[in-house]
BAKEGU-79518 format. One record per residue (C-alpha): x, y, z; residue in three letters. Coordinates in nm, 3 decimals. Layout:
residues N
xx=X yy=Y zz=Z type=ALA
...
This chain:
residues 80
xx=1.699 yy=-0.374 zz=-1.685 type=MET
xx=1.367 yy=-0.520 zz=-1.673 type=VAL
xx=1.040 yy=-0.327 zz=-1.583 type=ARG
xx=0.688 yy=-0.459 zz=-1.506 type=ALA
xx=0.368 yy=-0.338 zz=-1.368 type=TYR
xx=0.224 yy=-0.617 zz=-1.125 type=VAL
xx=-0.169 yy=-0.576 zz=-1.076 type=LEU
xx=-0.259 yy=-0.754 zz=-0.723 type=LEU
xx=-0.571 yy=-0.883 zz=-0.599 type=THR
xx=-0.558 yy=-0.853 zz=-0.224 type=ILE
xx=-0.787 yy=-1.002 zz=0.063 type=GLU
xx=-1.036 yy=-0.772 zz=0.203 type=ILE
xx=-0.896 yy=-0.568 zz=0.480 type=GLY
xx=-0.551 yy=-0.632 zz=0.406 type=LYS
xx=-0.467 yy=-0.371 zz=0.137 type=VAL
xx=-0.293 yy=-0.119 zz=0.332 type=GLU
xx=-0.069 yy=-0.377 zz=0.522 type=LYS
xx=0.021 yy=-0.543 zz=0.171 type=VAL
xx=0.117 yy=-0.200 zz=0.019 type=ILE
xx=0.327 yy=-0.140 zz=0.319 type=GLU
xx=0.511 yy=-0.465 zz=0.260 type=GLU
xx=0.540 yy=-0.405 zz=-0.101 type=LEU
xx=0.726 yy=-0.079 zz=-0.061 type=LYS
xx=1.010 yy=-0.287 zz=0.156 type=LYS
xx=1.092 yy=-0.491 zz=-0.183 type=ILE
xx=1.414 yy=-0.410 zz=-0.330 type=PRO
xx=1.325 yy=-0.298 zz=-0.697 type=GLY
xx=0.977 yy=-0.164 zz=-0.615 type=VAL
xx=0.954 yy=0.170 zz=-0.703 type=THR
xx=0.586 yy=0.236 zz=-0.655 type=ARG
xx=0.301 yy=0.061 zz=-0.486 type=ALA
xx=-0.037 yy=0.193 zz=-0.498 type=ASP
xx=-0.411 yy=0.113 zz=-0.414 type=ALA
xx=-0.646 yy=0.166 zz=-0.702 type=VAL
xx=-1.009 yy=0.118 zz=-0.769 type=THR
xx=-1.121 yy=-0.129 zz=-1.029 type=GLY
xx=-1.078 yy=-0.505 zz=-1.088 type=PRO
xx=-0.763 yy=-0.496 zz=-0.922 type=TYR
xx=-0.666 yy=-0.374 zz=-0.541 type=ASP
xx=-0.276 yy=-0.260 zz=-0.599 type=ALA
xx=-0.071 yy=-0.182 zz=-0.885 type=ILE
xx=0.300 yy=-0.228 zz=-0.836 type=VAL
xx=0.579 yy=-0.059 zz=-1.065 type=HIS
xx=0.927 yy=-0.302 zz=-1.011 type=ILE
xx=1.241 yy=-0.306 zz=-1.142 type=GLU
xx=1.513 yy=-0.579 zz=-1.196 type=ALA
xx=1.812 yy=-0.650 zz=-1.391 type=ASN
xx=1.690 yy=-0.945 zz=-1.575 type=ASP
xx=1.388 yy=-1.149 zz=-1.612 type=LEU
xx=1.495 yy=-1.413 zz=-1.390 type=GLY
xx=1.546 yy=-1.154 zz=-1.091 type=GLU
xx=1.191 yy=-1.024 zz=-1.168 type=LEU
xx=1.060 yy=-1.372 zz=-1.160 type=THR
xx=1.204 yy=-1.416 zz=-0.839 type=ARG
xx=1.071 yy=-1.116 zz=-0.686 type=LYS
xx=0.714 yy=-1.169 zz=-0.784 type=ILE
xx=0.714 yy=-1.541 zz=-0.685 type=LEU
xx=0.912 yy=-1.517 zz=-0.393 type=HIS
xx=0.876 yy=-1.170 zz=-0.242 type=ASP
xx=0.527 yy=-1.051 zz=-0.350 type=ILE
xx=0.349 yy=-1.374 zz=-0.343 type=HIS
xx=0.464 yy=-1.472 zz=-0.014 type=ASN
xx=0.314 yy=-1.149 zz=0.159 type=ILE
xx=0.017 yy=-1.247 zz=0.368 type=ASP
xx=-0.316 yy=-1.103 zz=0.182 type=GLY
xx=-0.191 yy=-1.158 zz=-0.171 type=VAL
xx=-0.441 yy=-1.356 zz=-0.364 type=ILE
xx=-0.322 yy=-1.328 zz=-0.737 type=ASP
xx=-0.114 yy=-1.112 zz=-0.964 type=THR
xx=-0.107 yy=-1.031 zz=-1.302 type=THR
xx=0.215 yy=-0.916 zz=-1.475 type=THR
xx=0.271 yy=-0.667 zz=-1.747 type=ALA
xx=0.628 yy=-0.646 zz=-1.855 type=ILE
xx=0.723 yy=-0.324 zz=-2.017 type=VAL
xx=0.854 yy=-0.310 zz=-2.382 type=VAL
xx=1.055 yy=-0.064 zz=-2.511 type=GLU
xx=0.938 yy=0.066 zz=-2.860 type=ILE
xx=1.205 yy=0.210 zz=-3.070 type=GLU
xx=1.111 yy=0.530 zz=-3.287 type=GLU
xx=1.167 yy=0.526 zz=-3.645 type=SER
């Protein structure tokens, strides 16, 4: 299982609609509008890196209003 946070830049006036569309994507566990340099943050899960890439490039990038994304893949840190 691969998990990531995707930070989105969205066109003005389209944040609410983009959030609605994000929540329909299988694997999206949370999608929130936020303040700061990004307009929304999405938590997404996939079986592997290839599936995660497809979800971002084909599902998220194709939503009307999405300008840009920055992806932060979650890393598991083992305790000593």
